[in-house]
C-alpha positions in Angstrom: 0.4 -26.6 55.5 1.7 -28.8 52.6 -1.8 -29.2 51.3 -2.4 -25.5 51.3 0.9 -24.8 49.4 0.0 -27.5 46.9 -3.5 -26.0 46.3 -1.9 -22.5 45.8 0.5 -23.9 43.3 -2.2 -25.6 41.4 -4.3 -22.4 41.3 -1.3 -20.5 40.0 -0.7 -23.0 37.3 -4.3 -22.7 36.3 -4.0 -19.0 35.9 -0.9 -19.3 33.8 -2.5 -21.9 31.6 -5.7 -19.7 31.3 -3.9 -16.5 30.3 -1.3 -17.8 27.8 0.6 -15.3 25.8 3.2 -15.3 22.9 5.3 -12.8 21.1 6.6 -13.4 17.5 9.5 -11.6 15.9 9.1 -11.5 12.1 10.5 -9.7 9.1 11.4 -9.6 5.4 14.5 -8.5 3.6 14.3 -7.5 -0.1 17.3 -6.4 -2.2 18.4 -6.5 -5.8 19.7 -4.5 -8.7 17.5 -2.3 -11.0 18.0 -0.9 -14.4 15.7 2.0 -15.5 15.6 4.1 -18.7 13.9 7.5 -19.1 15.3 8.8 -15.8 15.1 12.7 -15.7 18.4 14.7 -15.7 19.8 18.2 -16.2 17.3 20.3 -14.1 16.8 23.9 -15.2 16.5 26.9 -12.9 13.1 26.0 -11.6 14.0 22.3 -11.1 12.3 20.8 -14.1 14.1 18.1 -16.0 15.4 18.9 -19.5 16.8 15.6 -20.5 16.8 11.9 -19.5 19.2 9.0 -19.2 19.6 5.4 -18.1 20.4 4.3 -14.5 21.7 1.2 -12.7 20.7 1.2 -9.1 21.2 -1.1 -6.0 17.6 -1.2 -4.7 15.6 -2.4 -1.7 11.9 -3.2 -1.8 11.1 -3.4 -5.5 9.4 -6.8 -5.0 8.2 -6.2 -1.5 8.9 -3.8 1.3 11.8 -4.7 3.6 10.4 -4.7 7.1 10.6 -6.1 10.6 8.0 -6.4 13.4 6.7 -7.9 16.6 3.3 -9.6 17.0 1.8 -10.6 20.4 -1.3 -12.3 21.6 -2.6 -13.1 25.1 -5.5 -15.6 25.5 -7.6 -14.2 28.3 -10.2 -17.0 28.0 -13.8 -17.5 26.8 -12.6 -17.0 23.2 -11.1 -13.6 23.9 -7.6 -12.4 23.1 -5.6 -9.2 23.6 -3.2 -8.6 20.7 -0.7 -6.1 19.4 1.5 -5.5 16.4 4.6 -3.3 15.8 6.1 -3.1 12.3 8.5 -0.8 10.6 10.1 -0.6 7.2 13.8 -0.1 6.2 16.1 0.0 3.3 18.1 -3.3 3.1 20.9 -1.6 1.0 21.6 1.2 3.6 20.0 -0.2 6.8 18.1 3.1 7.2 14.5 3.4 8.3 12.0 5.8 6.9 13.0 9.5 7.2 9.9 10.9 8.9 7.8 7.8 9.5 9.1 6.7 12.9 10.4 3.4 14.2 7.1 1.6 13.6 5.8 3.5 10.6 3.6 0.7 9.2 1.9 -0.8 12.3 1.7 0.2 15.9 -1.6 -1.3 17.2 -3.2 -2.8 20.2 -6.7 -4.4 20.4 -9.1 -7.1 21.3 -10.2 -10.2 19.4 -13.2 -12.5 19.9 -13.7 -15.7 18.0 -17.4 -14.9 17.5 -17.5 -11.1 17.2 -14.3 -10.2 15.4 -11.3 -8.0 16.0 -11.0 -4.4 17.1 -7.6 -2.6 16.9 -6.4 1.0 17.5 -3.2 2.9 16.5 -1.2 3.3 13.3 -1.8 0.9 10.5 -1.7 0.5 6.7 -4.6 2.4 5.3 -7.5 0.4 4.0 -6.7 1.3 0.4 -3.9 -1.3 0.7 -6.8 -3.8 0.4 -6.0 -4.0 -3.3 -2.9 -6.0 -2.5 -4.9 -9.3 -2.6 -6.0 -8.5 -6.1 -2.8 -7.2 -7.7 -0.9 -9.7 -9.8 2.4 -8.2 -8.6 1.2 -7.8 -5.0 1.8 -4.1 -4.9 5.4 -4.3 -5.9 7.1 -1.0 -6.8 5.8 -1.3 -10.4 2.2 -2.2 -10.1 -1.2 -1.0 -8.7 0.2 2.0 -6.8 2.3 3.4 -9.6 -0.3 5.1 -11.8 -2.1 6.6 -8.8 1.2 8.0 -7.4 1.1 6.0 -4.2 -2.6 6.6 -3.5 -3.1 2.8 -2.9 -0.4 2.2 -0.2 -0.3 4.9 2.5 -0.2 4.4 6.2 -2.8 5.9 8.6 -2.4 7.2 12.2 -5.0 7.8 14.9 -6.9 4.8 13.4 -9.7 2.5 14.7 -10.3 -0.7 12.8 -12.7 -3.6 12.9 -12.4 -7.0 11.2 -15.4 -9.2 11.2 -15.3 -13.0 11.3 -16.1 -14.8 8.0 -19.8 -15.7 7.7 -21.0 -17.8 4.7 -18.0 -16.6 2.8 -18.5 -12.9 3.6 -16.3 -10.7 5.8 -16.2 -7.0 6.6 -13.3 -4.7 7.4 -13.6 -1.0 8.3 -11.3 1.9 9.4 -11.9 5.3 10.8 -8.9 7.7 11.5 -9.3 11.0 13.4 -7.6 14.2 12.4 -6.9 15.1 16.0 -7.6 18.8 15.0 -10.2 21.3 16.0 -11.8 20.9 12.6 -13.2 17.3 12.5 -11.9 16.7 9.0 -8.6 18.4 9.6 -7.0 21.9 9.7 -3.4 21.2 10.5 -1.1 21.0 7.5 1.6 19.2 9.5 -0.9 16.6 10.7 -3.3 14.1 9.1 -6.8 14.8 7.7 -9.6 12.5 8.7 -9.5 9.2 6.9 -12.0 6.4 6.6 -13.0 3.3 4.6 -14.8 0.0 4.4 -14.6 -3.1 2.4 -16.8 -6.2 1.9 -15.2 -9.4 0.6 -16.8 -12.7 -0.6 -14.6 -15.8 -1.0 -15.2 -19.3 -2.2 -13.1 -22.0 -3.9 -13.6 -20.6 -7.4 -13.4 -16.8 -7.0 -13.1 -13.9 -4.6 -14.7 -10.4 -5.0 -14.2 -7.3 -3.0 -15.9 -3.9 -2.9 -13.9 -1.1 -1.3 -14.6 2.6 -0.5 -12.2 5.0 1.2 -11.5 8.7 1.5 -8.4 10.7 2.5 -9.0 14.3 3.7 -6.6 17.2 3.1 -4.9 17.8 6.5 -4.7 21.6 5.8 -8.3 22.3 5.2 -10.2 19.0 5.6 -11.3 18.9 2.0 -11.2 16.2 -0.7 -8.6 18.0 -2.8 -4.8 17.9 -2.2 -3.8 21.4 -3.4 -3.2 23.0 -6.7 -0.1 22.5 -8.8 0.8 25.2 -11.3 4.1 25.9 -13.1 5.8 23.3 -11.0 4.9 25.0 -7.8 2.6 23.8 -4.9 0.1 25.7 -3.0 1.7 25.6 0.4 -1.6 25.7 2.3 -2.5 22.2 1.0 -0.7 18.8 0.7 0.1 19.6 -3.0 -0.5 16.4 -4.9 -4.1 17.0 -6.1 -6.4 14.0 -6.5 -3.5 11.6 -5.7 -3.3 12.8 -2.1 -6.8 13.8 -1.0 -9.8 12.2 -2.6 -12.4 9.4 -2.5 -11.7 6.0 -4.0 -14.2 3.4 -5.2 -12.8 -0.1 -6.0 -14.3 -3.3 -7.5 -11.9 -6.2 -7.5 -12.0 -9.9 -8.4 -9.8 -13.0 -8.3 -10.6 -16.2 -10.2 -8.9 -19.5 -9.3 -8.5 -21.9 -12.1 -6.1 -24.7 -11.0 -2.6 -23.5 -11.6 -3.9 -20.1 -12.9 -5.1 -17.1 -11.0 -6.8 -14.3 -13.0 -7.1 -10.9 -11.4 -8.9 -7.7 -12.4 -9.8 -4.4 -10.8 -11.4 -1.0 -11.5 -10.9 2.1 -9.4 -12.6 5.5 -9.6 -10.7 8.2 -7.8 -12.7 11.4 -7.3 -11.8 14.7 -5.7 -14.3 17.4 -4.6 -14.1 21.1 -4.0 -11.1 21.8 -6.2 -10.8 25.4 -7.5 -8.4 27.2 -9.7 -7.1 24.0 -11.1 -4.7 24.4 -14.0 -5.2 22.5 -17.2 -3.4 19.2 -17.0 -4.0 18.7 -13.3 -6.6 15.9 -13.0 -9.5 16.0 -10.5 -10.7 12.5 -11.4 -8.9 9.2 -12.3 -10.1 6.0 -13.8 -7.7 3.2 -13.0 -8.0 -0.4 -14.0 -5.7 -3.5 -14.3 -5.8 -7.1 -15.2 -3.3 -10.0 -15.0 -2.7 -13.7 -14.7 -0.4 -15.7 -12.5 0.7 -19.2 -13.6 2.0 -21.4 -10.7 4.0 -23.5 -13.1 5.5 -25.6 -10.3 5.2 -25.5 -6.5 8.3 -23.3 -6.5 8.0 -21.3 -9.7 5.4 -18.6 -10.7 5.1 -16.6 -13.9 3.1 -13.3 -13.9 1.9 -10.9 -16.6 -0.2 -7.8 -16.0 -1.4 -4.5 -17.6 -2.2 -1.4 -15.6 -3.9 1.7 -17.1 -5.0 5.1 -15.8 -6.9 8.0 -17.5 -7.1 11.4 -15.9 -9.5 14.2 -16.8 -8.7 17.9 -17.4 -6.1 17.2 -20.1 -4.0 15.0 -17.8 -3.7 12.3 -20.4 -3.4 8.5 -19.8 -0.7 5.9 -19.2 -0.3 2.2 -19.4 2.2 -0.2 -17.7 2.9 -3.5 -19.3 4.8 -5.9 -17.0 6.0 -9.5 -16.8 7.9 -11.3 -14.2 8.0 -14.1 -11.7 9.5 -15.7 -8.7 11.3 -18.9 -7.8 11.2 -20.2 -4.2 14.6 -21.6 -3.1 12.9 -22.6 0.2 9.8 -21.8 2.2 11.4 -18.5 3.3 13.6 -17.4 0.4 12.8 -16.6 -3.2 14.4 -15.1 -6.3 12.4 -12.5 -8.2 12.5 -10.8 -11.6 10.3 -8.1 -13.2 10.5 -6.2 -16.4 8.1 -3.4 -17.2 7.5 -0.4 -19.4 5.2 2.6 -19.0 3.8 4.3 -22.1 2.5 7.8 -21.6 0.2 9.8 -23.8 1.4 13.2 -25.0 0.1 15.0 -21.9 1.2 12.5 -19.2 4.4 11.7 -17.4 3.7 8.8 -15.1 6.7 6.7 -14.0 7.1 3.0 -13.1 7.5 4.0 -9.5 4.8 5.6 -7.5 6.2 9.1 -7.8 4.6 12.4 -6.9 3.3 14.6 -9.7 5.8 16.9 -11.4 8.6 17.1 -14.0 11.5 17.6 -11.5 14.5 15.4 -11.2 13.5 14.5 -7.7 10.3 12.9 -8.9 12.0 10.3 -11.1 9.1 10.7 -13.6 10.0 10.5 -17.3 9.7 13.6 -19.5 6.1 14.4 -20.5 4.8 12.1 -23.2 7.8 9.8 -23.0 8.1 6.2 -22.0 10.1 4.5 -19.2 11.4 0.9 -19.0 12.9 -1.0 -16.2 14.2 -4.4 -15.2 14.6 -5.6 -11.6 16.2 -8.8 -10.2 16.5 -9.6 -6.6 16.3 -11.9 -3.6 13.8 -11.9 -0.8 14.1 -13.7 2.6 11.4 -13.8 5.3 11.9 -14.8 8.9 
């Protein structure tokens, strides 16, 4: 009897050792103070700004989104793992989460991973256009690669299926495909999500890294590649209403060059809509977006960064350029101080802001007046756990 009990105990121990699992709680808190000029004020009867002023603001997430999450993995043997990730954002200054994004608005995924064949996940996740993060000198801070495409580079995506390949001879592949969950395959529910998809190929070695990325976001209202028409400050209610910035195709070519203490980064993006009709003059249907910058890791703790971002829109939309400098200093492995100063210069027809604001000249958008510039400085602290 004792031998049988001992054998059963050993078998149970073997099962526990074979199917090991772990759950990790992680997060990041980012907070600071921000000064910004060229902030719109004095709205008129239709909500358009008629003047601008300066503003001091307690801000969260300028250097990086404040977030918290859970990651889990279970080793089921033979190189196979079951994994999940839950992640949500919040405002450090107020403690509030996203208004309509749900508790886990960034990640809510479950999937399988194999050492030889790669990783497959399902659920809500950051959309593949966020793949520019690795090639942005400011890591998609509030004033960087998302600003001049009005947030087109950093959305989340629901109903998504994703595959990440293992790295082979320096190459790896990542792809996403998100369903509309509507009777029209591309989307016909204004309150839902249009079909979304994308793929990227990356090559990495010790000297440089290059990435090619393609993605498309469909209009949830009609499944098309155009996000509505904007005229006289109003939005066509049957569409999403932000033109090429909300529904379009995006083609990206990105590069990192590693030179000792220096990292040089550059990118070009072509954003293209299709099927637009009745578009008013000044509303772009195509965008050409590029940037370049350099990071100097002066010491193991201190980094200095400089970058330039530029966008040009067709159909009389004009162009804009962001010039920005900044850096960070690590107080420890988990805590850093950050500083960024930036200015956006608009052509006569443009009104892009430092933040990734929606199109428009209303006070709610935070965009400067048309043809005007906007300047900001942000200083903060970020802690990760």
